[in-house]
N, C-alpha and C positions, 0 to 999 in steps of 0.2 A: 682911699681907703676912706675917710671923711665920709664921701659920700654912700658908702655902702652902708657906715653906723648909721648916718640920718636915714636911708631909706628904713633901714632894722628899728630904730628907735620908733619910727613913726607909724612902719606895718604893727608894731605891738603894741598903739599905743590904742590903734582902729580895732585891733581883736577885743581889747579891753573894755574900748567906745562897746563893741557889737556884740559883745557875750550879753548885758541887760545882766550882769552879777551885783552890779552894786547899785548902791537908793538912789534914784532919782535926780535930786540935785547935786551927787560926787558924776556923774554921769555928768552933767551939764559943764557942770568944771570942765571936766577933762574934756571935754567936745570944742570947747574955745581953745583948752592949750593943742588940741588935736589942731584948731584950724591955723593956730600962731606957728605952730612945728612946720604945717604945710608952709606957710606965707615964706616962712625964713629960706626955707630950703626954696622955696621957686625962686628967693634972692639970693642965690649963692650964697649964703650963711648958714652954710652946712652944720660948722659948729653950734650956732645959735639953737642950731633946729634940734640938734642931738640934747643939748639944757635942758629946753622946751619940754620933750619929749617925754625924757629919764625922769624928769624933777614931778611932772606928770602921772609914771609910771608909779616914782614912788608913792607919791599923794594915795592911788586908787589902792597900790597891794598895802598901804597904814587904813584905808578905809575898809577894805575887804578884813585886815585884821580885827577891826572893831566891833562889827556884826556881832 
């Protein structure tokens, strides 16, 4: 089950990064988090991937509210 959650969180983060709806500096930070989440998932650390992706999604949400 956590594998599905990790995949879903990563996909959501990929969508946010691809949307170009945030300032470039925020998108760059999100790309780093996306890479970290993907690496964690590939290493079998699904919970870590979920945590990284969800924190990045929260950052994106906060940044979109600041605009």
